[in-house]
ZATORPA-554637 format. One line per field, with one value per residue (C-alpha): residue in one letter; chain; x negated, y, z. Coordinates in nm, 3 decimals, decimal comma. Each point is the difference from the previous one (the first is absolute). Layout:
ZATORPA-554637
code <- a / ...;
unit <- A / ...;
east <- X / ...;
north <- Y / ...;
up <- Z / ...;
END
This chain:
ZATORPA-554637
code <- m / i / i / k / v / g / r / d / r / r / s / n / g / a / w / t / t / a / g / l / l / a / t / a / v / l / l / a / m / s / s / v / a / s / a / q / v / a / t / p / a / p / a / p / v / a / g / a / k / p / a / t / v / q / k / i / k / v / h / s / a / g / v / e / g / n / l / e / g / e / s / a / d / r / d / v / f / v / v / l / p / p / s / y / a / a / n / p / k / r / r / y / p / v / v / y / a / l / h / g / y / s / i / g / a / e / q / w / i / s / e / i / h / a / p / q / t / i / e / g / a / f / a / k / g / a / r / e / m / i / v / v / l / p / d / s / k / t / v / h / n / g / s / m / y / s / s / s / r / t / t / g / d / f / e / a / f / i / a / r / d / l / v / a / y / i / d / k / h / y / r / t / l / p / v / r / e / s / r / g / l / v / g / h / s / m / g / g / y / g / a / s / r / i / g / m / r / h / a / d / v / f / g / a / l / y / m / m / s / p / c / c / l / s / p / r / d / a / g / p / p / g / g / a / g / d / a / a / l / a / q / v / k / t / l / e / d / a / k / k / l / p / w / g / l / r / a / q / l / a / t / a / a / a / w / s / p / n / p / d / k / p / p / l / f / l / d / l / p / v / e / n / g / v / a / r / p / d / v / l / a / k / w / a / a / n / a / p / l / a / f / v / d / q / y / i / s / a / l / g / r / h / k / a / i / a / i / d / v / g / d / r / d / g / l / r / t / d / a / a / k / l / h / a / v / l / d / r / y / g / l / r / n / s / f / e / v / y / p / g / d / h / t / s / g / v / p / l / r / l / q / d / h / v / l / p / f / f / s / d / n / l / a / f / g / t / r;
unit <- A / A / A / A / A / A / A / A / A / A / A / A / A / A / A / A / A / A / A / A / A / A / A / A / A / A / A / A / A / A / A / A / A / A / A / A / A / A / A / A / A / A / A / A / A / A / A / A / A / A / A / A / A / A / A / A / A / A / A / A / A / A / A / A / A / A / A / A / A / A / A / A / A / A / A / A / A / A / A / A / A / A / A / A / A / A / A / A / A / A / A / A / A / A / A / A / A / A / A / A / A / A / A / A / A / A / A / A / A / A / A / A / A / A / A / A / A / A / A / A / A / A / A / A / A / A / A / A / A / A / A / A / A / A / A / A / A / A / A / A / A / A / A / A / A / A / A / A / A / A / A / A / A / A / A / A / A / A / A / A / A / A / A / A / A / A / A / A / A / A / A / A / A / A / A / A / A / A / A / A / A / A / A / A / A / A / A / A / A / A / A / A / A / A / A / A / A / A / A / A / A / A / A / A / A / A / A / A / A / A / A / A / A / A / A / A / A / A / A / A / A / A / A / A / A / A / A / A / A / A / A / A / A / A / A / A / A / A / A / A / A / A / A / A / A / A / A / A / A / A / A / A / A / A / A / A / A / A / A / A / A / A / A / A / A / A / A / A / A / A / A / A / A / A / A / A / A / A / A / A / A / A / A / A / A / A / A / A / A / A / A / A / A / A / A / A / A / A / A / A / A / A / A / A / A / A / A / A / A / A / A / A / A / A / A / A / A / A / A / A / A / A / A / A / A / A / A / A / A / A / A / A / A / A / A / A / A / A / A / A / A / A / A / A / A / A / A / A / A / A / A / A / A / A / A / A / A / A / A / A / A / A / A / A / A / A / A;
east <- 1,408 / -0,234 / 0,135 / -0,264 / 0,082 / -0,237 / 0,046 / 0,192 / 0,229 / 0,273 / 0,116 / 0,319 / 0,300 / 0,075 / -0,208 / -0,074 / 0,363 / 0,140 / -0,017 / -0,178 / -0,251 / 0,085 / -0,212 / -0,071 / -0,370 / 0,079 / 0,199 / -0,266 / -0,269 / 0,221 / 0,049 / -0,368 / -0,004 / -0,105 / -0,298 / -0,258 / 0,015 / -0,230 / -0,029 / -0,101 / -0,355 / -0,069 / -0,208 / -0,374 / -0,145 / -0,275 / -0,337 / 0,096 / -0,305 / 0,007 / 0,067 / -0,132 / 0,244 / -0,118 / 0,201 / -0,094 / 0,129 / 0,077 / 0,053 / 0,287 / 0,002 / 0,359 / 0,110 / -0,191 / 0,206 / 0,333 / 0,261 / 0,056 / -0,358 / -0,075 / -0,371 / -0,177 / -0,247 / 0,182 / -0,072 / -0,073 / -0,083 / -0,223 / -0,015 / -0,320 / 0,002 / -0,222 / -0,262 / -0,036 / -0,302 / -0,194 / 0,037 / -0,123 / 0,022 / 0,350 / 0,297 / 0,359 / 0,355 / 0,199 / 0,357 / 0,162 / 0,269 / 0,258 / 0,181 / 0,368 / 0,194 / -0,064 / -0,338 / -0,352 / -0,287 / -0,102 / 0,351 / 0,016 / -0,312 / 0,156 / 0,329 / -0,167 / -0,252 / -0,304 / -0,272 / 0,119 / 0,246 / -0,252 / -0,265 / 0,258 / 0,086 / -0,366 / -0,041 / 0,301 / -0,150 / 0,071 / -0,306 / -0,164 / 0,094 / -0,014 / 0,329 / 0,061 / 0,275 / 0,050 / 0,199 / 0,283 / 0,202 / 0,123 / 0,167 / 0,335 / -0,157 / -0,039 / -0,126 / 0,202 / -0,328 / 0,133 / -0,125 / 0,135 / -0,121 / 0,144 / -0,170 / -0,285 / -0,062 / -0,020 / 0,047 / -0,327 / -0,161 / 0,057 / -0,046 / -0,280 / -0,181 / -0,005 / -0,091 / -0,283 / -0,137 / 0,012 / -0,165 / -0,278 / -0,072 / 0,058 / -0,108 / 0,319 / 0,081 / 0,108 / 0,250 / 0,379 / -0,002 / -0,174 / 0,233 / 0,323 / 0,272 / 0,236 / 0,232 / 0,277 / 0,330 / -0,088 / -0,333 / 0,191 / 0,166 / -0,346 / -0,129 / 0,290 / -0,037 / -0,378 / -0,012 / 0,227 / -0,163 / -0,363 / -0,030 / -0,327 / -0,143 / 0,147 / 0,019 / 0,240 / 0,291 / 0,178 / 0,307 / 0,100 / 0,357 / -0,012 / 0,231 / 0,170 / 0,027 / 0,349 / 0,115 / 0,162 / 0,378 / 0,094 / 0,285 / 0,246 / -0,176 / 0,071 / -0,099 / -0,187 / -0,329 / 0,049 / 0,079 / -0,311 / -0,221 / 0,148 / -0,117 / -0,365 / -0,199 / -0,354 / -0,217 / 0,035 / 0,379 / -0,046 / -0,211 / 0,289 / 0,241 / 0,103 / -0,194 / 0,245 / 0,020 / -0,377 / -0,002 / 0,233 / -0,239 / -0,290 / 0,193 / 0,091 / -0,357 / -0,122 / 0,272 / 0,167 / -0,273 / 0,072 / -0,294 / 0,247 / 0,161 / -0,236 / -0,068 / 0,095 / -0,033 / 0,267 / 0,357 / 0,248 / 0,272 / 0,272 / 0,004 / 0,271 / 0,212 / -0,015 / -0,187 / -0,264 / -0,006 / -0,330 / -0,176 / 0,165 / -0,122 / -0,356 / 0,035 / 0,145 / -0,293 / -0,232 / 0,186 / -0,190 / 0,321 / 0,078 / -0,338 / -0,128 / 0,115 / -0,243 / -0,295 / 0,060 / -0,306 / -0,212 / 0,135 / -0,079 / -0,369 / -0,001 / -0,126 / 0,259 / 0,280 / 0,155 / 0,292 / 0,106 / 0,258 / 0,154 / 0,340 / 0,121 / -0,139 / 0,258 / -0,244 / 0,023 / 0,275 / -0,199 / -0,313 / 0,201 / 0,114 / -0,357 / -0,094 / 0,296 / -0,120 / -0,346 / 0,157 / 0,222 / -0,307 / -0,181 / -0,274 / -0,184 / 0,101 / 0,092 / 0,269 / 0,036 / 0,258 / -0,146 / 0,148 / -0,040 / 0,100 / -0,174 / -0,320 / -0,004 / -0,181 / -0,240 / -0,326 / 0,044 / 0,105 / -0,317 / -0,217 / 0,171 / 0,152 / -0,127 / -0,376 / 0,023 / 0,203 / -0,280 / -0,258 / 0,176 / 0,062 / -0,291 / -0,324 / -0,292 / -0,374 / -0,220 / 0,037;
north <- -0,004 / 0,217 / 0,313 / 0,259 / 0,304 / 0,286 / 0,318 / 0,168 / -0,290 / -0,111 / -0,360 / -0,067 / -0,084 / -0,330 / -0,190 / 0,248 / 0,028 / -0,343 / -0,274 / 0,187 / -0,215 / -0,083 / 0,211 / -0,260 / -0,073 / -0,367 / -0,015 / 0,194 / -0,240 / -0,303 / 0,117 / -0,067 / -0,343 / -0,150 / 0,236 / -0,253 / -0,224 / -0,088 / 0,291 / -0,019 / 0,107 / 0,232 / -0,147 / 0,036 / 0,310 / -0,073 / 0,131 / 0,053 / -0,001 / -0,182 / 0,188 / -0,115 / -0,093 / 0,018 / -0,116 / 0,192 / 0,069 / 0,355 / 0,079 / 0,239 / 0,207 / 0,083 / -0,362 / -0,070 / -0,084 / -0,061 / -0,197 / -0,264 / -0,115 / 0,097 / -0,022 / 0,334 / -0,165 / 0,011 / -0,189 / 0,231 / -0,079 / 0,244 / -0,016 / 0,162 / 0,111 / -0,170 / 0,276 / 0,024 / -0,227 / 0,130 / 0,369 / 0,039 / 0,380 / 0,023 / 0,077 / -0,095 / 0,107 / -0,247 / -0,123 / -0,156 / -0,255 / -0,104 / -0,336 / -0,069 / -0,173 / -0,368 / -0,024 / 0,098 / 0,130 / -0,342 / -0,071 / 0,358 / -0,054 / -0,316 / 0,176 / 0,278 / -0,239 / 0,191 / 0,038 / -0,087 / 0,289 / 0,244 / -0,113 / 0,026 / 0,358 / 0,100 / -0,182 / 0,188 / 0,336 / 0,079 / 0,149 / -0,227 / 0,029 / -0,208 / -0,170 / -0,087 / -0,241 / -0,009 / -0,259 / 0,142 / -0,317 / -0,049 / -0,273 / 0,108 / 0,016 / 0,374 / 0,310 / 0,252 / 0,194 / 0,181 / 0,101 / -0,210 / -0,103 / -0,343 / -0,071 / 0,249 / 0,312 / -0,132 / 0,349 / 0,097 / -0,325 / 0,099 / 0,376 / 0,020 / -0,322 / -0,167 / 0,314 / 0,076 / -0,353 / -0,007 / 0,342 / -0,114 / -0,336 / 0,061 / 0,262 / 0,201 / 0,360 / 0,081 / 0,277 / -0,005 / 0,093 / -0,332 / -0,222 / -0,151 / -0,188 / -0,253 / -0,264 / -0,236 / -0,059 / 0,033 / 0,125 / 0,256 / 0,110 / 0,020 / 0,205 / 0,243 / 0,031 / 0,025 / 0,212 / 0,256 / -0,001 / -0,024 / 0,216 / 0,123 / -0,350 / -0,098 / 0,201 / -0,200 / -0,227 / -0,289 / -0,179 / -0,331 / -0,108 / 0,162 / -0,157 / 0,141 / 0,362 / 0,062 / 0,010 / -0,321 / -0,028 / -0,207 / -0,184 / -0,203 / -0,166 / -0,350 / -0,205 / -0,329 / 0,183 / 0,198 / -0,322 / -0,172 / 0,292 / 0,004 / -0,359 / 0,082 / -0,031 / -0,062 / 0,074 / -0,364 / 0,043 / 0,304 / -0,194 / -0,243 / 0,272 / 0,052 / 0,248 / 0,289 / -0,023 / -0,011 / 0,317 / 0,160 / -0,094 / 0,148 / 0,322 / 0,014 / -0,072 / 0,287 / 0,259 / -0,078 / -0,145 / -0,052 / -0,088 / -0,094 / -0,287 / -0,297 / -0,224 / 0,181 / 0,353 / 0,151 / 0,128 / -0,122 / 0,225 / -0,230 / -0,121 / -0,216 / 0,051 / 0,379 / 0,231 / 0,218 / 0,355 / 0,075 / -0,282 / 0,089 / 0,358 / -0,127 / -0,206 / 0,298 / 0,213 / -0,238 / 0,017 / 0,205 / 0,139 / 0,133 / 0,162 / 0,089 / 0,363 / 0,047 / -0,096 / 0,189 / 0,220 / -0,307 / -0,180 / 0,308 / -0,059 / -0,321 / 0,051 / -0,250 / -0,220 / -0,296 / -0,231 / -0,304 / -0,276 / -0,281 / 0,047 / -0,318 / 0,100 / 0,096 / 0,259 / 0,217 / 0,225 / 0,114 / 0,037 / 0,233 / 0,197 / 0,058 / 0,112 / 0,240 / 0,155 / 0,056 / 0,153 / 0,224 / 0,151 / 0,034 / -0,249 / -0,158 / -0,366 / -0,275 / -0,265 / -0,306 / -0,279 / -0,290 / -0,334 / -0,245 / -0,108 / 0,070 / -0,188 / -0,113 / 0,303 / 0,079 / -0,149 / 0,163 / 0,327 / -0,001 / -0,057 / 0,225 / 0,274 / 0,021 / -0,006 / 0,223 / 0,245 / 0,019 / 0,016 / 0,315 / 0,158 / -0,076 / 0,199 / -0,198 / 0,050 / -0,023 / -0,305;
up <- -2,467 / 0,205 / 0,164 / 0,076 / 0,205 / 0,080 / 0,198 / -0,282 / -0,083 / 0,237 / 0,037 / -0,191 / 0,211 / -0,170 / 0,250 / 0,279 / 0,109 / -0,087 / 0,259 / 0,281 / 0,187 / 0,362 / 0,229 / 0,265 / 0,034 / 0,048 / -0,320 / -0,186 / 0,110 / -0,059 / -0,358 / -0,056 / 0,163 / -0,329 / -0,020 / 0,111 / -0,304 / -0,287 / -0,241 / -0,366 / -0,076 / -0,293 / -0,279 / 0,067 / -0,163 / -0,251 / 0,107 / 0,364 / 0,224 / 0,336 / 0,320 / 0,339 / 0,277 / 0,360 / 0,302 / 0,312 / 0,352 / 0,105 / 0,367 / 0,069 / 0,315 / -0,086 / 0,025 / 0,322 / 0,310 / -0,176 / 0,195 / -0,270 / 0,010 / -0,360 / -0,077 / -0,026 / -0,239 / -0,331 / -0,321 / -0,292 / -0,362 / -0,186 / -0,379 / -0,126 / -0,365 / -0,260 / -0,001 / 0,380 / 0,053 / -0,300 / 0,094 / 0,359 / -0,006 / -0,141 / 0,227 / -0,072 / 0,086 / 0,210 / -0,039 / 0,307 / -0,099 / 0,261 / -0,009 / 0,063 / 0,275 / 0,085 / -0,174 / 0,095 / -0,209 / -0,132 / -0,131 / -0,134 / -0,209 / -0,141 / -0,071 / -0,199 / -0,162 / 0,118 / -0,100 / -0,353 / -0,019 / 0,145 / -0,248 / -0,277 / 0,095 / -0,022 / -0,333 / -0,139 / 0,089 / 0,366 / 0,168 / 0,253 / 0,365 / 0,317 / 0,094 / 0,367 / 0,111 / 0,380 / 0,194 / 0,211 / 0,060 / 0,359 / 0,206 / -0,149 / -0,349 / -0,041 / 0,179 / -0,203 / -0,005 / 0,305 / 0,343 / 0,285 / 0,345 / -0,078 / -0,333 / 0,018 / -0,205 / -0,355 / -0,136 / 0,168 / -0,116 / -0,363 / 0,012 / 0,256 / 0,091 / -0,342 / -0,194 / 0,243 / -0,030 / -0,380 / -0,026 / 0,237 / -0,162 / -0,373 / -0,251 / -0,004 / -0,081 / 0,359 / -0,071 / -0,018 / -0,369 / -0,070 / 0,203 / -0,131 / 0,186 / -0,157 / 0,141 / -0,104 / 0,186 / 0,372 / -0,130 / -0,208 / 0,323 / 0,156 / -0,291 / 0,035 / 0,377 / 0,011 / -0,314 / 0,162 / 0,343 / -0,112 / -0,309 / 0,151 / -0,066 / -0,340 / -0,321 / -0,220 / 0,082 / -0,179 / 0,142 / -0,162 / 0,082 / 0,345 / 0,256 / 0,307 / -0,115 / 0,141 / 0,362 / 0,118 / 0,017 / 0,306 / -0,165 / 0,211 / 0,295 / 0,122 / -0,304 / -0,009 / -0,044 / 0,320 / 0,186 / -0,135 / 0,097 / 0,350 / 0,047 / -0,067 / 0,321 / -0,128 / -0,300 / -0,099 / -0,005 / -0,223 / -0,248 / -0,055 / -0,113 / -0,364 / -0,210 / 0,038 / 0,379 / 0,027 / -0,208 / 0,253 / 0,282 / -0,195 / -0,045 / 0,369 / 0,109 / -0,219 / 0,057 / 0,334 / 0,222 / 0,368 / 0,229 / 0,277 / -0,196 / -0,027 / -0,180 / -0,323 / 0,136 / -0,222 / -0,005 / -0,259 / -0,143 / 0,133 / 0,361 / 0,158 / -0,310 / 0,020 / -0,236 / 0,169 / -0,141 / 0,174 / -0,185 / -0,329 / 0,046 / 0,037 / -0,317 / -0,187 / 0,114 / -0,186 / -0,333 / -0,262 / -0,148 / 0,349 / 0,066 / -0,348 / 0,029 / 0,290 / -0,220 / -0,323 / 0,048 / 0,067 / -0,305 / -0,204 / 0,074 / -0,205 / -0,352 / -0,123 / 0,136 / -0,183 / 0,079 / -0,200 / 0,041 / -0,207 / -0,158 / 0,175 / 0,339 / 0,263 / 0,134 / -0,310 / 0,138 / 0,302 / -0,214 / -0,226 / 0,304 / 0,112 / -0,350 / 0,002 / 0,326 / -0,145 / -0,310 / 0,210 / 0,165 / -0,332 / 0,086 / -0,289 / -0,012 / -0,245 / 0,033 / -0,218 / -0,013 / -0,194 / -0,111 / 0,288 / 0,346 / 0,329 / -0,081 / -0,362 / -0,138 / 0,284 / -0,139 / -0,340 / 0,162 / 0,209 / -0,306 / -0,253 / 0,216 / 0,359 / -0,056 / -0,310 / 0,212 / 0,256 / -0,279 / -0,122 / 0,340 / 0,233 / 0,008 / -0,145 / 0,021 / -0,305 / -0,219;
END
């Protein structure tokens, strides 16, 4: 069953109030540990014309000089629509698609079965656009698309450096009304964060199973995870940790950087068995459900906002909460719960829902 909710239809309480999701960022990210798996590809669409995929490097001034040693020269995949080469005077809208935690852009393309799904969307009637897939993977497997002295300013990489490069080197329509932003999981978090803070750059917003929307709950300190993190002395030690603990390091590097604490340059929310309210406050300050009220006017600039999530995805409760906030302020948005887990429906959703959404809501030039 698919549940669709728009601005005039509230979520029913059967699933929004039962079994509330834990608010800890670590638990939220651990709930998607299975995200980086093989996903089923939709059937090829008859008559689909081939797109062109280019792999480029984009230098980011925002990422320069970070303490982790992340490269400021980022891999980016650009999918040019079938008509691009044959129409040298035509300009196109651009959709920026952000990957999730623990993968980079190359794995993201494989997970969403691009360019097949992009070609399929065009063949099924979506208007042609350029799709850009940047790499924001870090030494701890994810930048959180945030601004940090430790990781670098990945928020600026997406909203400033990447957009400027694409507009300079490709035939784009270089206005906010012709730019869309979408992301899945950590990328959904990035889409929510960047979409709120940079509504002057993007004109429509789509969040797929966004993670990490709620402030973290410290929980009882002193567990095995805290002990394992306390033993980390080098980046090589960090790389040996289990998935969930590496996610906690990624979160700390993004949201609680500390230039005085080499070699990781971060503060954890538990130190010497004691929870640190100052660190937890920094993490809470980066939770979209905590700061969304500050950006309602900015969100109102988007022509359209969409959120979707699988009915077997533990992130659906927080996604519903974000939708409810947008509804409460009367912002035009859509919310859909579809049959699936965290990743199973993503390729088909991209083809049949995400790109058609941008086809309907971005500003296009002449055909």
